[in-house]
C-alpha positions as CSV (number, residue, x, y, z in Angstrom):
1,X,-47.1,-13.3,77.3
2,X,-44.8,-15.2,79.6
3,X,-43.2,-17.0,76.6
4,X,-42.9,-13.6,74.8
5,X,-41.0,-12.1,77.7
6,X,-38.7,-15.1,78.1
7,X,-38.0,-15.1,74.4
8,X,-37.2,-11.4,74.4
9,X,-34.9,-11.9,77.4
10,X,-33.1,-14.4,75.3
11,X,-32.7,-11.9,72.5
12,X,-31.5,-9.3,75.1
13,X,-28.9,-11.8,76.4
14,X,-27.7,-12.2,72.9
15,X,-27.5,-8.5,72.1
16,X,-25.5,-8.0,75.2
17,X,-22.6,-9.2,73.1
18,X,-22.8,-6.0,71.0
19,X,-19.6,-4.2,71.8
20,X,-18.1,-2.2,69.0
21,X,-14.7,-0.6,68.4
22,X,-15.4,1.9,65.5
23,X,-19.1,2.5,65.6
24,X,-19.0,4.5,68.9
25,X,-16.7,7.1,67.4
26,X,-18.8,7.4,64.2
27,X,-22.0,7.7,66.3
28,X,-20.4,10.5,68.4
29,X,-19.4,12.2,65.2
30,X,-22.9,12.3,63.8
31,X,-24.5,13.2,67.2
32,X,-22.1,16.2,67.8
33,X,-21.8,17.5,64.2
34,X,-24.6,16.3,61.9
35,X,-27.6,15.2,64.1
36,X,-30.1,17.6,62.5
37,X,-28.9,16.7,59.0
38,X,-29.1,13.0,59.8
39,X,-32.7,13.4,61.1
40,X,-33.7,15.3,58.0
41,X,-32.2,12.5,55.9
42,X,-34.1,9.8,57.9
43,X,-37.4,11.6,57.5
44,X,-36.7,12.1,53.7
45,X,-35.9,8.4,53.2
46,X,-38.9,7.3,55.3
47,X,-41.2,9.4,53.0
48,X,-39.4,8.2,49.9
49,X,-39.8,4.6,50.8
50,X,-43.3,5.1,52.3
51,X,-42.6,3.8,55.8
52,X,-46.0,2.6,57.1
53,X,-45.3,4.0,60.6
54,X,-45.3,7.6,59.1
55,X,-49.0,7.3,58.4
56,X,-49.6,7.5,62.2
57,X,-47.7,10.7,62.3
58,X,-49.3,12.5,59.2
59,X,-51.2,14.9,61.4
60,X,-48.2,15.8,63.5
61,X,-46.7,19.3,62.7
62,X,-43.3,19.1,61.0
63,X,-41.5,20.8,63.9
64,X,-42.9,18.3,66.4
65,X,-41.9,15.4,64.1
66,X,-38.4,16.7,63.9
67,X,-38.2,17.3,67.6
68,X,-39.4,13.8,68.3
69,X,-36.9,12.3,65.9
70,X,-34.0,14.4,67.3
71,X,-34.8,13.1,70.8
72,X,-35.0,9.4,69.8
73,X,-31.9,9.6,67.6
74,X,-29.9,11.5,70.2
75,X,-30.8,8.6,72.6
76,X,-29.7,6.0,70.0
77,X,-26.4,7.7,69.1
78,X,-25.6,8.3,72.8
79,X,-26.1,4.6,73.5
80,X,-23.9,3.7,70.5
81,X,-21.2,6.1,71.7
82,X,-21.3,4.6,75.2
83,X,-21.4,1.0,73.7
84,X,-24.8,0.5,75.3
85,X,-26.9,-0.4,72.3
86,X,-27.7,-3.8,73.8
87,X,-29.3,-2.1,76.8
88,X,-31.2,0.3,74.6
89,X,-32.5,-2.5,72.4
90,X,-33.6,-4.4,75.5
91,X,-35.4,-1.4,77.0
92,X,-37.1,-0.6,73.6
93,X,-38.2,-4.2,73.2
94,X,-39.7,-4.3,76.7
95,X,-41.6,-1.1,76.1
96,X,-43.0,-2.6,72.9
97,X,-44.0,-5.8,74.7
98,X,-45.6,-3.9,77.6
99,X,-47.3,-1.4,75.3
100,X,-45.4,1.6,76.8
101,X,-44.2,3.1,73.5
102,X,-44.8,6.9,73.1
103,X,-47.4,8.1,70.6
104,X,-47.7,4.7,68.8
105,X,-49.4,1.6,70.2
106,X,-48.2,-2.0,70.5
107,X,-50.1,-3.1,67.4
108,X,-49.3,-0.1,65.3
109,X,-46.0,-1.6,64.2
110,X,-46.4,-3.7,61.1
111,X,-44.0,-6.1,59.4
112,X,-42.7,-3.5,56.9
113,X,-41.7,-1.2,59.7
114,X,-39.3,-3.8,61.1
115,X,-37.4,-4.4,57.8
116,X,-37.5,-0.8,56.6
117,X,-36.4,1.1,59.7
118,X,-33.0,-0.6,59.9
119,X,-32.5,0.0,56.2
120,X,-33.4,3.6,56.4
121,X,-31.2,4.1,59.5
122,X,-28.2,2.5,57.7
123,X,-28.4,4.4,54.4
124,X,-28.9,7.6,56.3
125,X,-25.8,7.0,58.4
126,X,-23.7,5.9,55.5
127,X,-24.3,9.3,53.8
128,X,-22.1,10.8,56.5
129,X,-19.4,8.1,56.6
130,X,-17.1,9.8,53.9
131,X,-17.2,12.9,56.1
132,X,-16.0,10.9,59.1
133,X,-13.1,9.0,57.5
134,X,-11.5,7.9,54.2
135,X,-9.5,5.0,55.8
136,X,-10.7,1.8,54.1
137,X,-10.1,-0.4,57.1
138,X,-12.2,1.9,59.3
139,X,-15.0,2.2,56.7
140,X,-15.2,-1.6,56.4
141,X,-15.2,-2.1,60.2
142,X,-18.0,0.6,60.7
143,X,-20.2,-1.0,58.0
144,X,-19.6,-4.4,59.6
145,X,-20.6,-3.1,63.0
146,X,-23.7,-1.3,61.7
147,X,-24.8,-4.5,59.8
148,X,-24.2,-6.6,63.0
149,X,-26.4,-4.2,65.0
150,X,-29.1,-4.1,62.3
151,X,-29.1,-7.9,62.2
152,X,-29.5,-8.2,66.0
153,X,-32.1,-5.4,66.1
154,X,-34.1,-7.0,63.2
155,X,-33.8,-10.4,64.9
156,X,-35.0,-9.0,68.2
157,X,-37.9,-7.1,66.6
158,X,-38.9,-10.0,64.4
159,X,-38.9,-12.4,67.3
160,X,-40.9,-10.0,69.4
161,X,-43.3,-9.4,66.6
162,X,-43.8,-13.1,66.0
163,X,-44.1,-13.8,69.7
164,X,-46.7,-11.0,69.9
165,X,-48.5,-12.7,67.1
166,X,-48.3,-16.0,68.9
167,X,-49.8,-14.4,71.9
168,X,-52.7,-13.1,69.8
169,X,-53.2,-16.5,68.3
170,X,-53.3,-18.2,71.7
171,X,-55.8,-15.6,72.9
172,X,-58.0,-15.8,69.8
173,X,-57.6,-19.4,68.7
174,X,-61.4,-19.9,68.6
175,X,-61.8,-17.1,66.1
176,X,-61.0,-18.4,62.6
177,X,-61.4,-15.0,61.0
178,X,-58.8,-13.6,63.4
179,X,-56.5,-16.5,62.7
180,X,-56.6,-15.7,59.0
181,X,-55.8,-12.1,59.8
182,X,-52.8,-13.2,61.8
183,X,-51.7,-15.5,58.9
184,X,-51.9,-12.5,56.6
185,X,-49.8,-10.5,58.9
186,X,-47.2,-13.4,59.0
187,X,-47.2,-13.3,55.2
188,X,-46.8,-9.5,55.4
189,X,-43.8,-9.9,57.7
190,X,-42.1,-11.9,54.9
191,X,-43.7,-9.8,52.1
192,X,-44.8,-13.1,50.6
193,X,-48.2,-14.2,49.1
194,X,-49.4,-17.4,47.7
195,X,-51.4,-18.0,44.5
196,X,-53.0,-20.7,42.4
197,X,-53.4,-20.6,38.6
198,X,-56.0,-22.9,37.1
199,X,-54.9,-23.4,33.5
200,X,-58.2,-24.6,32.1
201,X,-60.1,-21.4,32.8
202,X,-57.1,-19.1,33.1
203,X,-58.2,-18.1,36.6
204,X,-55.9,-17.0,39.3
205,X,-56.6,-17.0,43.1
206,X,-54.5,-14.6,45.2
207,X,-53.9,-14.3,48.9
208,X,-54.5,-10.9,50.5
209,X,-50.7,-10.1,50.6
210,X,-50.5,-10.3,46.8
211,X,-53.1,-7.6,46.4
212,X,-51.0,-5.4,48.7
213,X,-47.8,-6.2,46.7
214,X,-49.5,-5.3,43.4
215,X,-51.5,-2.4,44.9
216,X,-54.6,-3.9,43.4
217,X,-58.0,-3.5,45.1
218,X,-58.8,-6.6,47.2
219,X,-61.5,-8.8,45.6
220,X,-60.6,-7.8,42.0
221,X,-60.8,-10.8,39.7
222,X,-57.3,-11.8,38.7
223,X,-56.3,-13.5,35.4
224,X,-53.0,-14.0,33.6
225,X,-53.5,-11.1,31.2
226,X,-54.2,-8.7,34.0
227,X,-51.0,-9.4,35.9
228,X,-48.9,-9.8,32.8
229,X,-49.5,-6.1,32.1
230,X,-47.6,-5.3,35.3
231,X,-44.4,-7.0,34.2
232,X,-41.4,-4.9,33.4
233,X,-40.8,-4.7,29.6
234,X,-37.3,-6.0,30.0
235,X,-38.4,-9.0,32.2
236,X,-41.8,-9.9,30.5
237,X,-40.2,-12.5,28.2
238,X,-38.4,-14.1,31.1
239,X,-41.7,-14.6,33.0
240,X,-43.4,-16.2,30.0
241,X,-40.4,-18.3,29.1
242,X,-39.9,-19.7,32.7
243,X,-43.6,-20.3,33.2
244,X,-44.0,-22.1,29.8
245,X,-40.9,-24.1,30.4
246,X,-42.2,-25.3,33.7
247,X,-45.5,-26.3,32.2
248,X,-43.8,-28.2,29.4
249,X,-41.3,-30.1,31.7
250,X,-43.5,-30.3,34.8
251,X,-40.6,-29.1,36.8
252,X,-40.7,-26.3,39.5
253,X,-39.5,-22.8,38.7
254,X,-37.5,-20.2,40.7
255,X,-36.6,-16.8,39.3
256,X,-36.6,-13.1,39.9
257,X,-38.4,-10.4,37.9
258,X,-39.6,-6.8,38.1
259,X,-43.1,-5.3,38.0
260,X,-44.2,-1.7,37.5
261,X,-47.1,-0.5,39.6
262,X,-49.7,1.9,38.3
263,X,-48.0,4.8,40.2
264,X,-44.7,4.0,38.5
265,X,-43.1,2.3,41.4
266,X,-40.8,-0.6,40.5
267,X,-40.7,-3.7,42.6
268,X,-38.5,-6.8,42.5
269,X,-40.4,-10.1,43.0
270,X,-39.1,-13.6,43.8
271,X,-41.3,-16.2,42.0
272,X,-41.5,-19.9,43.0
273,X,-44.0,-22.5,41.8
274,X,-44.7,-26.1,41.0
275,X,-47.0,-27.8,38.6
276,X,-50.0,-29.8,39.8
277,X,-51.1,-32.5,37.3
278,X,-54.3,-34.4,36.6
279,X,-53.9,-37.6,34.6
280,X,-50.3,-36.7,33.8
281,X,-51.3,-33.4,32.4
282,X,-50.6,-29.9,33.9
283,X,-53.8,-28.6,35.6
284,X,-52.7,-26.0,38.1
285,X,-49.7,-24.1,39.2
286,X,-49.3,-23.4,42.9
287,X,-46.7,-20.7,43.8
288,X,-45.5,-17.9,45.9
289,X,-44.4,-14.3,45.2
290,X,-42.2,-12.5,47.6
291,X,-41.5,-8.8,47.5
292,X,-37.7,-8.6,47.8
293,X,-37.3,-5.0,46.7
294,X,-35.8,-3.8,49.9
295,X,-33.5,-6.7,50.2
296,X,-32.3,-6.1,46.7
297,X,-31.9,-2.4,47.4
298,X,-29.7,-3.3,50.4
299,X,-27.6,-5.6,48.2
300,X,-27.3,-2.9,45.6
301,X,-26.3,-0.4,48.3
302,X,-23.7,-2.8,49.7
303,X,-22.4,-3.4,46.2
304,X,-22.1,0.3,45.7
305,X,-20.3,0.7,49.0
306,X,-18.0,-2.2,48.1
307,X,-17.3,-0.6,44.8
308,X,-16.6,2.7,46.6
309,X,-14.3,1.0,49.0
310,X,-12.5,-0.8,46.2
311,X,-12.0,2.5,44.3
312,X,-10.5,4.1,47.5
313,X,-8.3,1.1,47.9
314,X,-7.2,1.1,44.2
315,X,-6.5,4.9,44.1
316,X,-4.6,5.1,47.4
317,X,-0.8,5.3,47.1
318,X,-0.4,2.5,49.6
319,X,-0.4,-1.3,49.1
320,X,-3.5,-2.9,50.8
321,X,-3.6,-6.7,51.1
322,X,-5.5,-9.3,53.0
323,X,-4.5,-12.9,53.4
324,X,-5.7,-16.1,55.1
325,X,-3.1,-17.1,57.7
326,X,-4.2,-20.8,57.5
327,X,-4.0,-21.2,53.7
328,X,-1.4,-18.5,52.9
329,X,-3.8,-17.3,50.1
330,X,-4.5,-13.6,49.5
331,X,-8.1,-12.6,49.3
332,X,-7.5,-9.0,48.2
333,X,-4.7,-7.0,46.6
334,X,-5.3,-3.4,45.4
335,X,-4.0,-2.1,42.1
336,X,-1.3,0.0,43.9
337,X,0.9,-3.1,43.7
338,X,1.3,-2.7,40.0
339,X,1.8,1.1,40.3
340,X,4.5,0.9,43.0
341,X,6.3,-2.4,42.3
342,X,5.2,-3.3,38.8
343,X,3.6,-6.7,39.6
344,X,0.1,-7.8,38.5
345,X,-2.2,-8.4,41.6
346,X,-3.5,-11.5,39.9
347,X,0.0,-13.0,40.2
348,X,0.0,-12.5,43.9
349,X,-3.5,-14.0,44.3
350,X,-2.3,-17.0,42.4
351,X,1.0,-17.6,44.3
352,X,0.0,-16.5,47.8
353,X,2.4,-15.3,50.5
354,X,5.3,-17.1,48.8
355,X,5.3,-14.3,46.2
356,X,6.2,-11.6,48.7
357,X,8.7,-13.9,50.4
358,X,10.5,-14.0,47.1
359,X,10.7,-10.2,46.7
360,X,11.5,-9.1,50.2
361,X,15.2,-8.2,50.7
362,X,17.1,-11.3,52.0
363,X,18.5,-9.3,54.9
364,X,15.0,-8.2,56.0
365,X,13.1,-11.5,55.6
366,X,14.2,-13.4,58.8
367,X,13.3,-10.4,61.0
368,X,9.8,-10.1,59.4
369,X,9.1,-13.8,59.7
370,X,10.1,-13.8,63.4
371,X,8.1,-10.6,64.3
372,X,5.1,-11.8,62.3
373,X,5.1,-15.2,64.0
374,X,5.3,-13.7,67.5
375,X,2.5,-11.3,66.7
376,X,0.2,-14.1,65.5
377,X,1.0,-16.2,68.6
378,X,0.2,-13.2,70.8
379,X,-3.0,-12.4,68.9
380,X,-4.2,-16.0,69.2
381,X,-3.3,-16.3,72.9
382,X,-5.0,-13.0,73.9
383,X,-8.0,-12.1,71.8
384,X,-9.1,-8.5,72.8
385,X,-12.4,-8.4,74.7
386,X,-13.2,-4.9,73.3
387,X,-12.5,-5.9,69.7
388,X,-9.6,-3.4,69.4
389,X,-7.0,-5.5,67.6
390,X,-3.3,-4.7,68.0
391,X,-1.4,-3.1,65.1
392,X,2.1,-4.4,64.3
393,X,4.6,-2.3,62.3
394,X,7.3,-3.6,59.9
395,X,10.0,-1.7,58.1
396,X,11.7,-3.6,55.2
397,X,12.6,-3.6,51.5
398,X,10.9,-5.2,48.5
399,X,12.2,-5.6,45.0
400,X,10.6,-3.8,42.1
401,X,10.0,-5.7,38.9
402,X,12.9,-3.7,37.4
403,X,15.3,-5.0,40.1
404,X,15.5,-1.9,42.3
405,X,14.6,-2.2,46.0
406,X,12.0,0.1,47.6
407,X,11.6,0.7,51.4
408,X,8.2,0.1,52.9
409,X,6.5,0.8,56.3
410,X,3.8,-1.8,56.8
411,X,1.0,-1.7,59.4
412,X,-0.5,-5.1,60.0
413,X,-3.7,-5.9,62.0
414,X,-6.2,-8.7,62.5
415,X,-9.1,-8.5,59.9
416,X,-11.3,-11.2,61.3
417,X,-11.3,-14.4,63.5
418,X,-13.0,-17.8,63.3
419,X,-15.5,-19.2,65.7
420,X,-12.7,-20.3,68.0
421,X,-11.5,-16.7,68.2
422,X,-8.4,-17.6,66.3
423,X,-6.9,-15.3,63.6
424,X,-8.4,-16.0,60.2
425,X,-7.4,-13.1,58.0
426,X,-4.7,-10.4,58.4
427,X,-4.9,-7.0,56.8
428,X,-1.6,-5.2,55.8
429,X,-1.3,-1.6,54.6
430,X,2.1,-0.7,53.3
431,X,3.5,2.7,52.5
432,X,6.4,3.3,50.1
433,X,8.9,5.3,52.2
434,X,11.9,5.0,49.8
435,X,12.3,8.8,49.4
436,X,11.9,9.4,53.1
437,X,14.4,6.7,53.9
438,X,16.9,8.0,51.4
439,X,16.4,11.5,52.8
440,X,16.9,10.3,56.4
441,X,20.1,8.4,55.4
442,X,21.4,11.5,53.6
443,X,20.5,13.6,56.7
444,X,22.3,11.2,59.0
445,X,25.4,11.4,56.8
446,X,25.3,15.2,56.9
447,X,24.7,15.2,60.6
448,X,27.7,12.9,61.1
449,X,29.8,15.2,58.9
450,X,28.6,18.2,60.9
451,X,29.4,16.5,64.2
452,X,32.9,15.7,62.9
453,X,33.3,19.3,61.7
454,X,32.1,20.7,65.1
455,X,34.4,18.4,67.0
456,X,37.3,19.5,64.9
457,X,36.4,23.2,65.4
458,X,36.0,22.7,69.2
459,X,39.3,20.9,69.3
460,X,40.9,23.7,67.3
461,X,39.4,26.4,69.5
462,X,40.7,24.5,72.6
463,X,44.2,24.1,71.2
464,X,44.4,27.6,69.8
465,X,43.2,29.3,73.0
466,X,45.4,27.0,75.2
467,X,48.5,27.7,73.1
468,X,47.9,31.4,73.1
469,X,48.0,31.6,76.9
470,X,51.6,30.8,77.3
471,X,53.1,33.4,74.9
472,X,50.8,36.1,76.3
473,X,51.8,35.2,79.8
474,X,55.5,35.5,78.9
475,X,54.9,38.8,77.1
476,X,53.1,40.2,80.2
477,X,55.7,38.8,82.6
478,X,58.8,40.0,80.8
479,X,57.2,43.4,80.0
480,X,56.6,43.8,83.7
481,X,60.1,42.8,84.6
482,X,61.6,45.2,81.9
483,X,59.4,48.1,83.3
484,X,60.6,47.4,86.8
485,X,64.3,46.9,86.0
486,X,64.7,49.8,83.6
487,X,62.0,52.2,84.9
488,X,64.5,55.0,85.7
489,X,66.3,54.6,82.4
490,X,63.2,54.7,80.3
491,X,61.5,57.8,78.9
492,X,57.9,58.6,79.8
493,X,56.9,57.6,76.3
494,X,58.7,54.3,76.6
495,X,57.0,53.6,79.9
496,X,53.6,54.2,78.3
497,X,54.4,51.9,75.5
498,X,55.4,49.1,77.9
499,X,52.2,49.6,79.9
500,X,50.1,49.3,76.8
501,X,52.0,46.1,75.8
502,X,51.2,44.7,79.3
503,X,47.6,45.7,79.2
504,X,47.1,44.2,75.7
505,X,48.8,41.0,76.8
506,X,46.5,40.7,79.8
507,X,43.4,41.3,77.6
508,X,44.7,38.6,75.2
509,X,45.1,36.2,78.2
510,X,41.5,37.0,79.3
511,X,40.3,36.5,75.8
512,X,42.1,33.2,75.4
513,X,40.6,32.0,78.7
514,X,37.1,32.9,77.5
515,X,37.6,31.2,74.2
516,X,38.8,28.1,76.1
517,X,35.6,28.4,78.1
518,X,33.4,28.4,74.9
519,X,35.1,25.2,73.6
520,X,34.7,23.5,77.0
521,X,31.0,24.5,77.1
522,X,30.4,23.1,73.6
523,X,31.6,19.6,74.7
524,X,30.1,19.5,78.2
525,X,26.7,17.7,78.2
526,X,26.7,16.5,81.9
527,X,23.1,17.4,82.8
528,X,22.0,16.8,86.4
529,X,19.2,18.0,88.8
530,X,20.6,21.2,90.1
531,X,19.5,23.8,92.7
532,X,19.8,27.0,90.8
533,X,19.2,29.0,93.9
534,X,22.4,27.6,95.5
535,X,24.4,28.4,92.4
536,X,23.1,31.9,92.2
537,X,24.0,32.7,95.9
538,X,27.4,31.1,95.4
539,X,28.0,33.5,92.5
540,X,26.8,36.4,94.5
541,X,29.3,35.5,97.3
542,X,32.0,35.3,94.7
543,X,31.2,38.9,93.5
544,X,30.6,40.2,97.1
545,X,33.6,42.6,96.9
546,X,32.4,44.2,93.7
547,X,28.8,44.4,95.0
548,X,29.8,46.1,98.1
549,X,32.3,48.4,96.3
550,X,29.5,49.7,94.0
551,X,26.9,49.6,96.7
552,X,24.5,47.5,94.5
553,X,21.3,46.1,96.0
554,X,20.4,42.7,94.7
555,X,16.8,41.3,94.9
556,X,16.3,37.7,93.8
557,X,13.4,35.2,93.7
558,X,13.9,31.7,95.0
559,X,15.1,29.7,92.0
560,X,13.9,26.1,91.4
561,X,15.8,22.8,91.0
562,X,16.0,21.8,87.3
563,X,18.1,19.5,85.1
564,X,21.0,21.6,83.8
565,X,24.8,21.5,83.4
566,X,25.8,23.0,86.8
567,X,29.1,24.5,85.7
568,X,27.6,26.2,82.7
569,X,24.8,27.8,84.7
570,X,27.3,29.1,87.2
571,X,29.2,30.6,84.3
572,X,25.9,32.1,83.0
573,X,25.0,33.8,86.3
574,X,28.6,35.0,86.8
575,X,28.8,36.6,83.3
576,X,25.3,38.2,83.5
577,X,25.9,39.6,87.1
578,X,29.4,40.8,86.1
579,X,27.8,42.5,83.1
580,X,25.1,44.2,85.3
581,X,27.6,45.3,87.9
582,X,29.9,46.8,85.2
583,X,27.2,49.0,83.8
584,X,25.6,50.2,87.0
585,X,28.7,52.3,87.8
586,X,28.2,55.9,88.8
587,X,24.4,55.3,89.2
588,X,22.4,56.4,92.2
589,X,20.8,53.6,94.2
590,X,22.0,50.9,91.8
591,X,20.1,47.6,91.9
592,X,19.8,44.2,90.2
593,X,16.5,42.2,90.2
594,X,16.4,38.5,89.5
595,X,13.0,36.9,88.8
596,X,11.9,33.4,87.9
597,X,8.6,31.9,86.6
598,X,7.3,29.0,84.6
599,X,5.8,29.4,81.1
600,X,3.4,27.2,79.1
601,X,4.2,26.0,75.5
602,X,1.7,28.5,74.2
603,X,3.6,31.4,75.8
604,X,6.9,30.4,74.1
605,X,5.4,29.5,70.7
606,X,7.2,32.4,69.0
607,X,10.6,31.1,70.1
608,X,12.6,28.4,68.2
609,X,13.4,26.2,71.2
610,X,13.2,22.6,72.3
611,X,9.6,21.2,72.8
612,X,8.7,20.6,76.5
613,X,5.6,20.5,78.7
614,X,6.7,23.7,80.5
615,X,9.6,26.2,80.5
616,X,11.6,28.1,83.1
617,X,12.1,31.9,82.5
618,X,14.8,33.7,84.5
619,X,15.2,37.5,84.0
620,X,18.1,39.6,85.3
621,X,17.3,43.4,85.2
622,X,19.5,46.4,86.3
623,X,19.1,50.2,86.3
624,X,22.4,50.8,84.7
625,X,23.4,52.7,81.6
626,X,21.3,50.4,79.3
627,X,21.7,50.4,75.6
628,X,19.9,51.3,72.4
629,X,17.5,48.4,71.8
630,X,18.2,48.3,68.1
631,X,21.4,46.5,69.1
632,X,19.6,43.9,71.3
633,X,20.5,41.0,68.9
634,X,24.1,42.1,68.2
635,X,25.4,42.1,71.8
636,X,25.4,38.3,71.9
637,X,27.8,38.1,68.9
638,X,31.3,37.2,69.8
639,X,33.7,40.2,70.2
640,X,30.7,42.5,69.8
641,X,31.0,45.7,72.0
642,X,28.7,48.7,72.3
643,X,31.2,50.8,74.3
644,X,34.9,51.5,74.0
645,X,37.6,49.6,76.0
646,X,38.6,52.8,77.7
647,X,35.1,53.3,79.1
648,X,34.3,49.7,80.1
649,X,36.6,46.7,80.4
650,X,35.8,43.4,78.7
651,X,36.5,41.3,75.7
652,X,33.0,41.1,74.1
653,X,33.0,37.3,74.7
654,X,31.0,37.0,77.9
655,X,27.5,37.4,76.5
656,X,28.4,35.1,73.6
657,X,29.2,32.5,76.2
658,X,25.8,33.1,77.8
659,X,24.1,32.6,74.5
660,X,26.0,29.4,73.9
661,X,25.0,28.1,77.4
662,X,21.3,28.9,76.8
663,X,21.3,27.1,73.4
664,X,23.2,24.2,74.9
665,X,20.2,23.7,77.2
666,X,17.7,23.8,74.3
667,X,16.7,27.3,75.2
668,X,17.3,30.9,74.3
669,X,18.5,34.3,75.8
670,X,17.4,37.8,74.8
671,X,18.1,41.3,75.9
672,X,16.0,44.5,76.2
673,X,17.6,47.9,76.9
674,X,16.7,51.5,77.3
675,X,19.5,54.1,77.2
676,X,20.3,55.5,80.7
677,X,17.5,53.4,82.3
678,X,18.8,49.9,82.4
679,X,18.8,46.5,80.7
680,X,17.0,43.2,81.2
681,X,18.4,39.8,80.1
682,X,15.9,36.9,79.8
683,X,16.8,33.2,79.8
684,X,14.2,30.6,78.8
685,X,14.9,26.9,79.0
686,X,12.7,23.8,78.6
687,X,12.1,21.9,81.8
């Protein structure tokens, strides 16, 4: 027993190396989404393949069997998700050694259970792999990691099983009958039996394992005609031909063939034998037969999976290629190469990496070589302990067979390493981004044209508003002088005309100033951390005379410090407060309330504003004359007025400036009004 424990510890030490990158995510996916379906599939496959261990559970109710399976598989997938399969394997093995397994005893596990459990687990998991991912690289990596675990688990179980057998042999060495039984178990572990065929009397002698393989009652007299009847019709001639050839040449034989049992089950056998001669003539044939059905099923399953992966790789619209960094030879190229660039994959396999070097655009090649070289040096210098290989991205052009260049975005990663942990193969996945690149270039050109157009418009607005100011100033000045100088000589009607000219000139001056303000706002992008509370109180001080004159009460929250254009926000507060003061005239107990709060991205999802982690909302409400809310979107249009000039002064530009400032900060401004009850203006900007 001491040697068994020590050997098992050695296995545990080895399995401690099990640390996966893709299997944990897949295990968590099955555990959280398909655990019951997976358990049903395991039970179904176990019954289909006649897992010997199930015989011990035949009397167990179905619900209890499912519950037991759910618990054990939950433990397995949790360990896989936590990358603790090595610890779980060690614990399970120790329980087996110490006969602490639940329900089943130490000796209830037979050789077939060891080989079949891993196979059943794998084919059951692979059923859910297409639901988890369709990425070829991920699929390959998950299958590799499942195979690695199965290999380690089978190795640990086999070593434990053999060591347990050794313990039994050591304890019962004196009992020949028991030794023979252990020998038969050892044969059963490998599913192999030995036989002897005496040619003179056509008699065959079988070991016990062969009776099990053929499902023939032990002790039945065996002859060539009896076992020939089991041979699969398509393989019967091969068995006869190989056997007769060996007898004629006296050379050993080694071949595979199928048999059909009486219940219809088909098995695949591996036959080996040699001729025993007497006097130079063949007298006997000694040989072995090994049941390799499950191994062949695994190979077929792997072949199907490989075909499945190859189909995915060939139908994907991306180039997938793997090459050996030491030889420069490609080991895989999918058929997309011919679809996208017109070249035969066989041509690339033949020429290696020099093929792609010849079709990469000359301007892009040096950069790719330099970046690839640095990436390989980094990968060789720092192999990842967790197996998560780095991914390097390349953007370049390759020449189509017709001479045109296509843009590609390539993702490169390490496929595998050699025993020295150096990079062996690299996997590249390349996406044709020609249309996207051309669209981006066209968009950049349009953006450039738009920027040039906006700059021209801003410059025109600045020049136009600046040049308007001087003539208006002169009109206002000389009209005023004329009125003063000729006041007594003018008729009442003439005086009214001059006053209208002066008032119009002043309004034009004010309008020119605000137009100039809009052009300045468009070009000002000097963002800085700004205390909005200080700006607000500075604006309130500026408007102090108006506030006192109209007896308006202002209540304001403390505003935060955020990154804005200080001058623009001063203008924003000034315009909105001026607007509120203007329309609170002749109201009893006029007031203005200013509130601030932060909003989450979800709360502003209906607005088309810049993305941010949070947003600042500032609202300015008054109890003035308000407005009909159907005009809430129109009042921000330039020159838009809801009241006549005679009732309320203004140019109709102030709120347009507010809208421009909010948008300049990646935000928005909105208004809500109720006639004779007041209006609320809301600014939302990303922080």
